[in-house]
C-alpha positions as CSV (number, residue, x, y, z in Angstrom):
1,M,14.8,4.6,-13.9
2,S,12.0,2.8,-15.8
3,E,8.7,4.7,-16.1
4,S,7.2,1.5,-14.8
5,L,8.6,2.3,-11.3
6,L,8.1,5.3,-9.0
7,E,11.2,7.0,-7.8
8,M,11.3,6.4,-4.1
9,D,13.1,8.8,-1.7
10,W,13.4,6.4,1.1
11,V,16.6,5.4,2.9
12,L,16.6,1.7,3.4
13,P,18.8,-0.6,5.6
14,R,21.5,-2.5,3.8
15,G,20.2,-5.5,2.0
16,V,16.6,-4.2,1.9
17,H,14.9,-3.3,-1.4
18,A,11.6,-1.6,-2.1
19,A,9.6,-0.6,-5.2
20,F,6.3,0.9,-6.3
21,T,4.9,0.3,-9.8
22,T,3.1,2.8,-12.0
23,R,0.5,2.0,-14.6
24,I,3.1,2.5,-17.4
25,G,4.9,-0.1,-19.5
26,G,2.8,-3.2,-19.4
27,V,0.7,-5.1,-22.0
28,S,-2.8,-4.8,-20.7
29,T,-5.4,-3.0,-22.8
30,A,-8.0,-0.4,-21.6
31,P,-9.3,0.0,-19.0
32,W,-6.5,-1.9,-17.4
33,D,-3.8,-0.1,-19.5
34,S,-1.1,-1.0,-19.2
35,F,0.9,-2.3,-16.3
36,N,-1.8,-3.9,-14.3
37,V,-0.6,-6.5,-11.8
38,A,-4.0,-7.6,-10.3
39,A,-5.7,-10.8,-11.3
40,H,-9.0,-10.0,-9.7
41,V,-10.1,-6.9,-11.7
42,G,-11.4,-8.5,-14.9
43,D,-8.2,-8.1,-16.9
44,D,-7.0,-10.9,-19.3
45,P,-5.2,-13.4,-17.2
46,A,-2.5,-13.8,-19.8
47,D,-1.8,-10.0,-19.8
48,V,-1.7,-10.0,-16.0
49,G,0.8,-12.9,-16.1
50,A,2.9,-11.1,-18.6
51,N,2.9,-8.0,-16.5
52,R,3.8,-9.9,-13.3
53,A,6.7,-11.7,-15.2
54,R,7.9,-8.3,-16.4
55,L,7.8,-7.0,-12.8
56,T,9.9,-9.9,-11.6
57,E,12.4,-9.3,-14.4
58,L,12.4,-5.5,-14.0
59,L,13.3,-5.7,-10.3
60,A,15.4,-8.9,-10.5
61,L,13.2,-10.3,-7.7
62,P,14.5,-13.3,-5.9
63,A,11.1,-15.0,-6.1
64,S,7.5,-14.4,-7.1
65,P,5.9,-11.8,-4.9
66,F,3.6,-13.0,-2.1
67,W,0.3,-11.9,-3.6
68,L,-2.5,-11.4,-1.1
69,E,-6.3,-11.7,-1.5
70,Q,-7.0,-8.3,0.1
71,V,-10.2,-7.9,2.0
72,H,-9.8,-4.5,3.8
73,G,-9.1,-6.3,7.1
74,T,-6.3,-6.5,9.6
75,D,-4.8,-10.0,9.1
76,V,-1.0,-10.1,8.7
77,L,0.5,-13.1,7.0
78,N,4.0,-14.7,6.9
79,P,5.1,-15.5,3.3
80,A,7.4,-18.3,4.7
81,A,4.6,-20.0,6.6
82,Q,1.6,-19.6,4.3
83,S,0.0,-22.1,2.0
84,G,-3.4,-22.2,0.2
85,R,-5.4,-19.0,0.0
86,C,-3.5,-16.0,1.2
87,V,-6.3,-13.8,2.5
88,G,-5.1,-10.8,4.4
89,D,-4.1,-7.2,4.1
90,A,-0.5,-7.2,5.2
91,S,2.6,-9.5,5.3
92,I,5.8,-9.5,7.3
93,T,9.0,-11.5,6.8
94,D,12.4,-11.9,8.3
95,A,13.5,-14.3,5.6
96,A,15.7,-13.3,2.6
97,G,14.1,-13.9,-0.8
98,K,10.5,-13.5,0.3
99,V,8.8,-10.6,-1.4
100,C,6.0,-8.8,0.5
101,V,3.5,-6.9,-1.7
102,V,0.2,-5.1,-1.6
103,M,-1.9,-3.9,-4.5
104,V,-3.6,-0.5,-4.6
105,A,-5.5,2.0,-6.7
106,D,-6.5,4.7,-4.2
107,C,-6.0,2.9,-0.9
108,L,-2.7,3.6,0.9
109,P,0.2,1.2,0.7
110,V,2.5,1.3,3.7
111,L,5.9,-0.4,3.6
112,F,7.9,-1.2,6.7
113,A,11.5,-2.0,7.6
114,T,13.3,-2.3,10.9
115,R,16.4,-0.2,11.1
116,D,18.7,-3.2,11.3
117,G,17.0,-4.7,8.2
118,R,16.0,-7.9,9.9
119,R,12.3,-7.6,9.2
120,V,10.3,-6.0,6.4
121,G,6.6,-5.8,5.6
122,A,3.8,-4.3,3.5
123,A,0.3,-3.2,4.5
124,H,-2.8,-2.3,2.5
125,A,-4.6,0.6,4.3
126,G,-7.9,1.7,2.8
127,W,-10.0,3.6,5.3
128,R,-11.7,0.5,6.6
129,G,-8.5,-1.3,7.3
130,L,-6.9,1.8,8.7
131,A,-9.8,2.4,11.1
132,A,-9.8,-1.2,12.1
133,G,-6.2,-1.2,13.0
134,V,-4.2,-2.8,10.1
135,L,-1.2,-0.6,10.8
136,E,-1.2,-1.3,14.5
137,R,-1.5,-5.0,13.8
138,T,1.3,-4.9,11.3
139,V,3.7,-3.0,13.6
140,S,2.9,-5.5,16.4
141,V,3.7,-8.5,14.2
142,L,6.9,-6.7,13.1
143,G,8.0,-7.2,16.6
144,A,10.5,-4.4,16.9
145,P,10.4,-1.3,19.2
146,A,8.6,1.5,17.4
147,R,11.6,3.7,17.4
148,E,13.4,1.1,15.3
149,V,10.7,1.0,12.6
150,R,10.8,2.9,9.4
151,A,7.7,3.4,7.3
152,W,7.0,4.6,3.8
153,L,3.6,5.8,2.6
154,G,3.0,5.3,-1.1
155,P,0.6,6.9,-3.6
156,A,-3.0,7.1,-2.5
157,I,-6.1,9.3,-3.1
158,S,-5.5,12.7,-1.5
159,R,-7.9,14.8,0.7
160,E,-8.9,17.0,-2.2
161,H,-10.4,14.0,-4.0
162,F,-11.4,11.6,-1.2
163,E,-15.0,12.5,-0.3
164,V,-16.5,10.4,2.5
165,G,-19.7,10.2,4.6
166,P,-20.0,11.0,8.3
167,E,-19.7,7.3,9.2
168,V,-16.1,7.3,8.0
169,R,-15.2,10.3,10.1
170,A,-17.0,8.8,13.1
171,A,-15.1,5.6,12.8
172,F,-11.8,7.4,13.3
173,L,-13.0,9.9,15.9
174,A,-14.3,7.1,18.0
175,T,-10.7,6.3,19.1
176,D,-9.0,9.6,18.3
177,A,-10.9,12.8,18.7
178,D,-8.0,14.8,17.2
179,A,-8.4,12.8,14.0
180,A,-10.9,15.5,13.2
181,D,-8.0,17.5,11.9
182,C,-7.8,15.0,9.0
183,F,-11.3,15.8,7.8
184,E,-12.6,18.9,6.1
185,A,-16.3,19.7,5.6
186,N,-17.3,20.2,2.0
187,S,-20.3,22.1,0.4
188,R,-22.2,18.8,0.0
189,G,-22.5,18.1,3.7
190,R,-19.8,15.4,3.5
191,W,-16.1,15.3,4.3
192,Q,-12.8,15.3,2.5
193,A,-10.5,12.8,4.2
194,D,-6.7,12.8,4.5
195,L,-5.9,9.1,4.3
196,A,-2.1,9.7,4.5
197,G,-2.6,12.1,7.4
198,L,-4.7,9.5,9.3
199,A,-2.0,6.9,8.7
200,R,0.7,9.2,10.1
201,R,-1.5,9.8,13.2
202,R,-1.9,6.1,13.8
203,L,1.8,5.4,13.4
204,A,2.8,8.4,15.6
205,A,0.5,7.0,18.3
206,L,2.4,3.8,18.2
207,G,5.7,5.7,18.4
208,V,6.6,5.2,14.8
209,T,7.9,8.7,13.7
210,D,10.4,7.7,11.0
211,V,7.8,8.0,8.2
212,S,8.5,9.0,4.6
213,G,6.4,9.5,1.4
214,G,2.7,10.2,1.3
215,E,2.9,13.1,-1.2
216,W,1.4,11.4,-4.4
217,C,-2.3,11.5,-5.4
218,T,-3.5,8.5,-7.4
219,F,-6.7,10.3,-8.4
220,A,-5.0,13.4,-9.7
221,D,-2.2,11.7,-11.7
222,S,-4.0,9.7,-14.3
223,E,-0.8,9.3,-16.4
224,R,1.1,7.3,-13.8
225,F,-1.5,5.8,-11.5
226,F,-4.7,3.8,-11.5
227,S,-7.6,5.2,-9.4
228,H,-10.7,3.2,-8.6
229,R,-12.6,6.2,-7.5
230,R,-11.7,8.2,-10.7
231,D,-12.1,5.4,-13.3
232,G,-14.3,2.7,-11.7
233,K,-13.0,-0.3,-13.6
234,G,-9.2,-0.4,-13.9
235,G,-5.9,-1.9,-12.8
236,R,-3.8,-2.0,-9.7
237,M,-0.3,-0.9,-8.8
238,A,2.0,-2.8,-6.5
239,A,4.1,-1.8,-3.5
240,L,6.9,-4.3,-2.8
241,I,9.6,-4.8,-0.2
242,W,12.1,-7.7,0.3
243,K,15.5,-8.7,1.7
244,S,18.4,-10.0,-0.4
């Protein structure tokens, strides 16, 4: 497998394909080095275009990915029905050849597929979107019984490196008191938050228990992953899913 792609241990329905990019193998220069696929982070547009073209070729994609203008919200878009600005933080499709994608560099990417392979989707879950209900909204739009939904959690910042203030913890505890288990007090009077753990709790509450992934830390692995919290300015990775 190419170093530009993360090895994913996720059993997918027949005809469904998924991928997650690393920062390796592109043409962008520092601090976006090198496989940056985001056009909104200050990178040379020509380099971003070259990286996106390489991504399409590397994965033999059936079409250009459905790039979103992500805003840490809960809107879920349909690639087959969207035109103009694509502002949202998730997309769902039942059409073959439409590629759902989200970009991340510490936020949690979550990919979805129904067991029968009829529908797939991708969601961008930073703490704001997660607390606001982006995963709940995405599963709702997916339109399948929760027991028929498979989810994959991609690389994100881990609890060890994700320090947050009390307002973040309060946002989650307001609807789930037991979410306190996903926060650990530190010596600075703040909290270390388990983003993947919070996502698993949210999915479990919906009845989605077939959940894979969630073991990679973007902050800790500077060789393979961009991290906004670690580096400030930098690139983005992509999580993609589509039907053939």
